[in-house]
C-alpha positions as CSV (number, residue, x, y, z in Angstrom):
1,M,137.1,110.1,83.1
2,V,136.5,110.8,86.7
3,I,132.9,109.6,86.5
4,V,133.9,106.2,85.1
5,S,136.7,105.5,87.5
6,T,134.5,106.4,90.5
7,L,131.6,104.4,89.1
8,L,133.8,101.3,88.8
9,A,135.4,101.9,92.2
10,N,132.0,102.1,93.8
11,F,130.9,98.8,92.4
12,S,134.0,97.0,93.7
13,E,134.0,98.5,97.2
14,P,132.1,96.7,100.0
15,S,129.1,98.4,101.3
16,A,127.1,98.1,104.5
17,S,123.9,99.0,102.5
18,P,122.0,96.7,100.2
19,L,122.2,99.6,97.8
20,L,125.7,99.0,96.5
21,L,125.9,102.2,94.5
22,L,124.3,105.1,96.2
23,G,125.1,108.2,94.2
24,Q,128.4,108.5,96.1
25,G,130.4,109.5,93.0
26,R,132.1,112.7,92.2
27,D,132.8,114.6,89.0
28,L,134.9,117.6,90.1
29,D,135.8,118.4,86.5
30,S,132.2,119.4,85.8
31,E,131.2,123.0,85.7
32,R,130.4,123.3,89.4
33,G,131.8,120.0,90.6
34,V,129.5,117.2,91.7
35,E,129.7,115.2,94.9
36,C,126.9,113.4,96.5
37,T,127.2,111.4,99.7
38,G,124.0,109.5,99.1
39,A,122.6,110.7,102.4
40,L,120.5,113.6,103.6
41,P,121.3,115.6,106.8
42,A,119.5,114.7,109.9
43,A,116.7,117.0,111.2
44,S,118.3,120.0,113.0
45,D,115.8,119.8,115.8
46,P,115.8,116.5,117.6
47,D,112.3,117.1,118.9
48,L,110.8,117.3,115.4
49,V,109.8,113.7,115.2
50,D,107.9,113.9,118.5
51,R,106.3,117.2,117.4
52,A,105.2,115.6,114.1
53,R,103.7,112.6,115.9
54,A,101.8,114.9,118.3
55,A,100.5,117.1,115.5
56,R,99.5,114.1,113.4
57,A,97.6,112.6,116.3
58,A,95.9,115.9,117.1
59,L,94.6,116.2,113.5
60,G,93.4,112.6,113.4
61,D,90.9,111.8,110.5
62,R,90.6,115.6,109.7
63,A,93.8,115.3,107.7
64,F,95.0,112.8,105.1
65,V,98.8,112.9,104.4
66,L,100.0,111.8,100.9
67,G,103.7,111.0,100.3
68,H,105.1,110.7,96.8
69,H,107.7,107.9,96.2
70,Y,110.4,110.4,95.8
71,Q,110.0,111.9,99.2
72,R,112.7,111.4,101.9
73,D,112.1,108.8,104.5
74,E,111.4,111.3,107.3
75,V,108.4,112.5,105.4
76,I,107.2,109.1,104.2
77,D,107.1,107.9,107.9
78,F,104.1,110.2,108.4
79,A,102.3,109.5,105.1
80,D,98.9,107.7,105.2
81,V,99.5,106.4,101.7
82,T,102.5,106.4,99.3
83,G,102.4,106.3,95.6
84,D,103.0,108.1,92.3
85,S,101.3,111.4,91.5
86,F,98.1,110.1,90.0
87,K,97.6,107.3,92.5
88,L,97.9,109.9,95.3
89,A,95.4,112.3,93.7
90,R,92.9,109.5,93.4
91,E,93.5,108.5,97.0
92,A,92.8,112.0,98.1
93,A,89.5,112.0,96.1
94,A,88.5,108.8,97.8
95,R,88.8,110.4,101.3
96,P,85.8,112.9,101.2
97,E,85.8,112.8,105.0
98,A,89.2,114.4,105.3
99,E,89.0,118.2,105.8
100,Y,92.7,118.7,104.9
101,I,94.8,116.9,102.2
102,I,98.5,117.4,103.0
103,F,100.3,116.6,99.8
104,C,104.0,115.8,100.2
105,G,105.0,116.1,96.6
106,V,105.3,119.0,94.2
107,H,103.0,121.7,93.0
108,F,101.3,120.1,90.0
109,M,100.4,117.1,92.1
110,A,98.7,119.2,94.7
111,E,96.8,121.0,91.9
112,S,95.6,117.6,90.6
113,A,94.4,116.7,94.1
114,D,92.5,120.0,94.3
115,I,90.8,119.3,91.0
116,L,89.7,115.8,92.0
117,T,88.6,116.5,95.5
118,S,85.5,118.3,96.7
119,D,85.1,122.0,97.4
120,D,84.8,121.3,101.1
121,Q,88.3,119.9,101.2
122,Q,91.5,122.0,101.4
123,V,94.7,120.8,99.7
124,V,97.9,122.0,101.4
125,L,101.5,121.9,100.0
126,P,104.0,122.1,102.9
127,D,106.5,124.2,100.8
128,L,105.2,126.3,97.9
129,A,108.7,126.3,96.4
130,A,108.3,122.5,95.7
131,G,107.8,122.7,92.0
132,C,108.7,120.5,89.1
133,S,111.2,121.7,86.5
134,M,109.5,119.5,83.8
135,A,106.1,121.0,84.4
136,D,107.6,124.5,84.4
137,M,109.0,123.9,80.9
138,A,105.5,124.3,79.4
139,A,104.0,127.6,80.3
140,I,100.4,128.1,79.1
141,H,101.2,131.2,77.0
142,Q,103.9,129.1,75.2
143,V,101.4,126.3,74.5
144,D,98.8,128.7,73.3
145,E,101.3,130.2,70.9
146,A,102.4,126.7,69.7
147,W,98.8,125.8,69.0
148,A,98.5,129.0,67.0
149,V,101.5,127.8,64.9
150,L,99.7,124.6,64.2
151,E,96.5,126.5,63.2
152,D,98.6,128.7,60.9
153,H,99.9,125.6,59.2
154,G,96.4,124.1,58.9
155,I,97.2,121.0,61.0
156,A,95.6,121.9,64.4
157,G,92.4,120.2,63.3
158,D,94.2,116.9,62.8
159,T,96.1,117.2,66.1
160,I,95.1,115.9,69.5
161,P,96.9,117.2,72.6
162,V,98.1,114.7,75.2
163,T,99.6,116.0,78.3
164,Y,101.6,114.0,80.9
165,M,100.3,114.1,84.5
166,N,103.5,116.0,85.3
167,S,102.1,119.3,84.0
168,T,100.4,122.3,85.4
169,A,96.6,122.6,85.8
170,A,96.6,125.2,83.1
171,I,98.2,122.8,80.6
172,K,95.7,120.1,81.6
173,A,92.9,122.6,81.0
174,F,94.3,123.5,77.6
175,T,94.3,119.8,76.8
176,G,90.7,119.4,77.9
177,R,89.5,122.4,75.9
178,H,91.1,120.9,72.7
179,G,89.6,117.4,73.1
180,G,92.7,115.7,74.4
181,T,93.6,113.6,77.4
182,V,96.0,113.3,80.3
183,C,98.3,110.3,80.6
184,T,100.6,108.8,83.2
185,S,103.9,106.9,82.6
186,S,101.8,103.7,83.1
187,N,99.1,104.4,80.6
188,A,100.9,106.5,78.0
189,E,100.5,103.8,75.3
190,V,96.7,103.5,75.8
191,A,96.4,107.3,75.8
192,L,98.3,107.7,72.6
193,R,96.4,105.0,70.8
194,W,93.2,106.7,71.9
195,A,94.5,110.1,70.6
196,F,95.5,108.7,67.3
197,D,92.2,107.0,66.9
198,Q,90.6,110.4,67.1
199,V,92.5,111.5,63.9
200,G,92.5,108.4,61.8
201,G,94.6,105.9,63.7
202,V,98.3,105.2,64.2
203,D,98.7,104.3,60.6
204,G,97.0,107.5,59.4
205,T,98.2,111.0,59.0
206,G,96.9,112.7,62.2
207,K,99.2,114.0,64.8
208,V,99.6,114.2,68.6
209,L,101.0,117.2,70.4
210,F,102.7,115.6,73.5
211,M,103.6,117.7,76.5
212,P,105.7,118.4,78.4
213,D,108.2,115.4,78.5
214,Q,109.6,114.7,75.1
215,H,111.2,111.4,76.2
216,L,108.1,109.7,77.5
217,G,106.3,110.7,74.3
218,R,109.1,109.5,72.0
219,N,109.7,106.3,73.9
220,T,106.0,105.4,73.9
221,A,105.5,106.2,70.2
222,V,108.5,104.3,69.0
223,L,108.7,101.3,71.4
224,K,105.0,100.8,71.9
225,L,103.2,102.1,68.8
226,G,105.7,101.2,66.1
227,L,106.4,104.8,64.9
228,S,109.9,105.7,63.9
229,L,112.2,108.4,65.3
230,D,111.7,110.2,62.1
231,D,108.0,110.5,62.9
232,C,108.9,112.5,65.9
233,V,109.9,116.2,66.0
234,V,110.7,118.4,69.0
235,F,108.8,121.7,69.2
236,D,111.0,124.4,70.9
237,P,108.8,127.2,72.2
238,R,111.7,129.6,72.4
239,K,112.2,129.5,68.6
240,P,110.1,130.8,65.7
241,N,107.8,128.0,64.3
242,G,109.1,125.9,67.2
243,G,112.4,125.6,65.4
244,L,110.8,123.4,62.8
245,T,110.4,123.8,59.0
246,D,106.9,123.7,57.4
247,A,107.7,120.2,56.0
248,Q,108.7,118.9,59.4
249,L,105.5,120.0,61.0
250,R,103.4,118.6,58.1
251,D,105.1,115.3,58.1
252,A,105.4,114.7,61.8
253,R,103.2,112.3,63.7
254,M,104.4,113.1,67.2
255,I,105.1,116.8,67.9
256,L,107.0,116.6,71.2
257,W,107.3,119.5,73.5
258,R,110.9,120.4,74.4
259,G,110.7,119.4,78.0
260,H,112.4,116.7,80.2
261,C,112.9,115.5,83.7
262,S,116.1,116.9,85.2
263,V,116.6,113.7,87.2
264,H,115.9,111.1,84.5
265,G,117.5,113.1,81.8
266,R,120.9,112.6,83.5
267,F,121.1,108.9,82.8
268,S,123.1,107.9,79.8
269,A,123.7,104.9,77.6
270,K,127.3,104.9,79.0
271,N,125.9,104.4,82.5
272,V,124.2,101.2,81.2
273,T,127.4,100.1,79.5
274,D,129.5,100.7,82.6
275,V,127.1,98.9,84.9
276,R,127.0,95.8,82.7
277,A,130.8,95.7,82.6
278,A,131.0,96.0,86.4
279,V,128.1,93.7,87.4
280,P,127.8,90.5,85.4
281,G,124.2,89.5,84.8
282,V,122.8,92.8,86.0
283,N,119.2,93.7,85.1
284,V,118.9,97.3,84.0
285,L,115.5,98.9,84.9
286,V,114.8,102.5,84.0
287,H,111.9,105.0,84.0
288,P,110.4,105.9,80.6
289,E,111.3,109.6,81.2
290,C,114.9,108.6,80.4
291,K,116.4,109.3,77.0
292,N,115.6,106.9,74.1
293,E,119.2,105.7,74.0
294,V,118.9,104.7,77.7
295,V,115.6,102.9,77.4
296,T,116.7,101.0,74.3
297,A,119.8,99.9,76.2
298,A,117.9,98.8,79.3
299,D,116.3,95.4,80.0
300,F,113.1,96.8,81.5
301,V,111.3,100.1,81.3
302,G,108.4,101.3,83.4
303,S,106.8,103.7,85.9
304,T,107.7,104.0,89.6
305,E,104.9,101.5,90.5
306,Y,106.3,99.1,87.8
307,I,109.8,99.4,89.2
308,I,108.6,98.6,92.7
309,K,106.7,95.6,91.5
310,M,109.6,94.3,89.5
311,L,111.8,94.3,92.5
312,D,109.1,92.7,94.6
313,A,108.9,89.8,92.1
314,A,112.7,89.5,91.5
315,E,114.6,86.4,92.4
316,P,116.7,86.6,95.6
317,G,120.4,87.2,94.7
318,S,119.6,88.9,91.4
319,S,121.3,92.2,90.6
320,W,119.5,95.3,89.5
321,A,120.7,98.7,88.3
322,I,117.8,101.2,88.6
323,G,117.5,104.5,86.7
324,T,115.1,106.7,88.6
325,E,115.1,109.1,91.6
326,L,117.5,108.2,94.3
327,N,115.0,108.3,97.3
328,L,112.9,105.6,95.6
329,V,115.9,103.5,94.7
330,R,117.2,103.7,98.3
331,R,113.8,102.7,99.7
332,V,113.5,99.8,97.2
333,A,117.0,98.6,98.1
334,A,116.3,98.7,101.8
335,A,113.1,96.7,101.3
336,H,115.1,93.9,99.4
337,P,118.3,93.2,101.3
338,D,118.3,89.8,99.5
339,K,118.9,91.5,96.1
340,N,121.8,93.5,94.8
341,V,120.5,96.9,94.0
342,H,122.6,99.5,92.3
343,Y,121.9,103.1,91.4
344,L,122.5,103.6,87.7
345,D,124.4,106.9,87.9
346,S,127.2,107.7,90.4
347,T,126.8,111.5,90.4
348,V,123.1,112.2,90.5
349,C,121.7,113.3,93.8
350,F,118.1,113.6,94.9
351,C,115.3,115.5,93.1
352,S,116.0,119.0,94.6
353,T,112.4,120.3,94.2
354,M,110.7,117.2,95.6
355,N,113.1,117.3,98.6
356,R,112.0,120.8,99.6
357,I,109.3,119.0,101.4
358,D,111.2,118.0,104.6
359,L,110.2,117.3,108.2
360,P,110.4,120.9,109.3
361,H,108.0,122.0,106.6
362,L,105.7,119.1,107.4
363,V,105.7,119.8,111.1
364,W,105.0,123.5,110.5
365,T,102.1,122.6,108.2
366,M,100.5,120.2,110.6
367,E,101.0,122.4,113.7
368,S,99.5,125.3,111.8
369,L,96.4,123.2,111.0
370,V,96.1,122.1,114.6
371,A,96.1,125.8,115.6
372,G,93.4,126.5,113.0
373,R,95.6,128.2,110.4
374,V,95.5,126.8,106.9
375,V,98.8,127.5,105.2
376,N,100.0,127.1,101.6
377,R,96.5,126.1,100.3
378,I,96.5,125.2,96.6
379,V,93.4,126.4,94.8
380,V,93.0,125.9,91.0
381,D,91.1,128.5,89.0
382,A,87.5,127.3,88.6
383,D,87.6,127.4,84.7
384,D,90.9,125.7,84.6
385,A,89.7,123.1,87.1
386,H,86.7,122.4,85.0
387,W,88.6,121.8,81.7
388,A,91.4,120.0,83.5
389,R,88.8,117.7,85.0
390,V,87.5,117.0,81.5
391,A,90.9,115.9,80.4
392,L,91.4,113.8,83.5
393,D,88.0,112.2,83.1
394,Q,88.9,111.3,79.6
395,M,92.0,109.5,80.9
396,L,89.8,107.7,83.5
397,A,87.5,106.5,80.7
398,L,90.4,104.9,78.7
399,P,90.5,101.1,78.6
400,G,92.3,99.4,81.5
401,I,92.3,102.5,83.8
């Protein structure tokens, strides 16, 4: 296999970077052919950095710039704070003096910031095309129809919806209207335990409808709550009855939405096997959005913040293979030159939608604000914002949050 031979070659070749494997593989036998150099092109305009600095200085405290971990370095350089989606939304809410919140992330993140900030603040997304394929896999009309299926089967009353932070405001609002909660990859276990407690406990017969990432829901239920894979079913909104039989719906404890992350879904158990063969003693660390076969083969599983903390605490000279978005892995590797950091897959590139936020878009956004023009403002419908806030507040009320 081309992937395997390239993977092993990349491990054995010397590298000037502390990130020994940097997505530099190729699989030209795939449908389109895949080749990733592990680098992003430089800004086309050499004056962009100076323009960004000037615009940022002109805005001063009127603007607060948020940078998600998966953003490219040229954007992170101008972020006031870096973090995962929920941390950034909370940071925005904690800056009531900022007139503008410039969210360098994707659309659902900017929506969450708009929900949690005051009406006097304006949330801006530098590129409106920066979406999230996972969030887009659960459209509100599909979720409404799925709930109607549960009602028809008489099980909606025993079902609590839990939606991942990586979802649209409309889905968060649906969750709030139906007595559910939002979760992050860090607190999914706590959120699921709370949800099951509303319908008789983990050992009862109640159910959770988990959206939109099936892998996070399955991994949490099986690895943290002790449920079995047989307790989990996948609801496909494109099929009648979700593609499930009446018995499957009645017997299920976790009804998982048919969604996934296009980046984390690429990692495989074979990647784990190959890296262990190539790097003796390697620690495999992956995100819980990966498939169950990957997280069960890994040594450690956790959120982006968890991944960063694990590398911070790791012993010098230790080897790590990390399964998450490449920008984050590159940044972690650069911060730890005393550790051997590998990217878990040789052919996956950057998150394409997250990387739509680049320096040209950020400069255009900031210069427009300096000139008094608010571009790409994100405004959530008032009713959706109310019910989404109900679901988010429920998450904030969970133990340990």
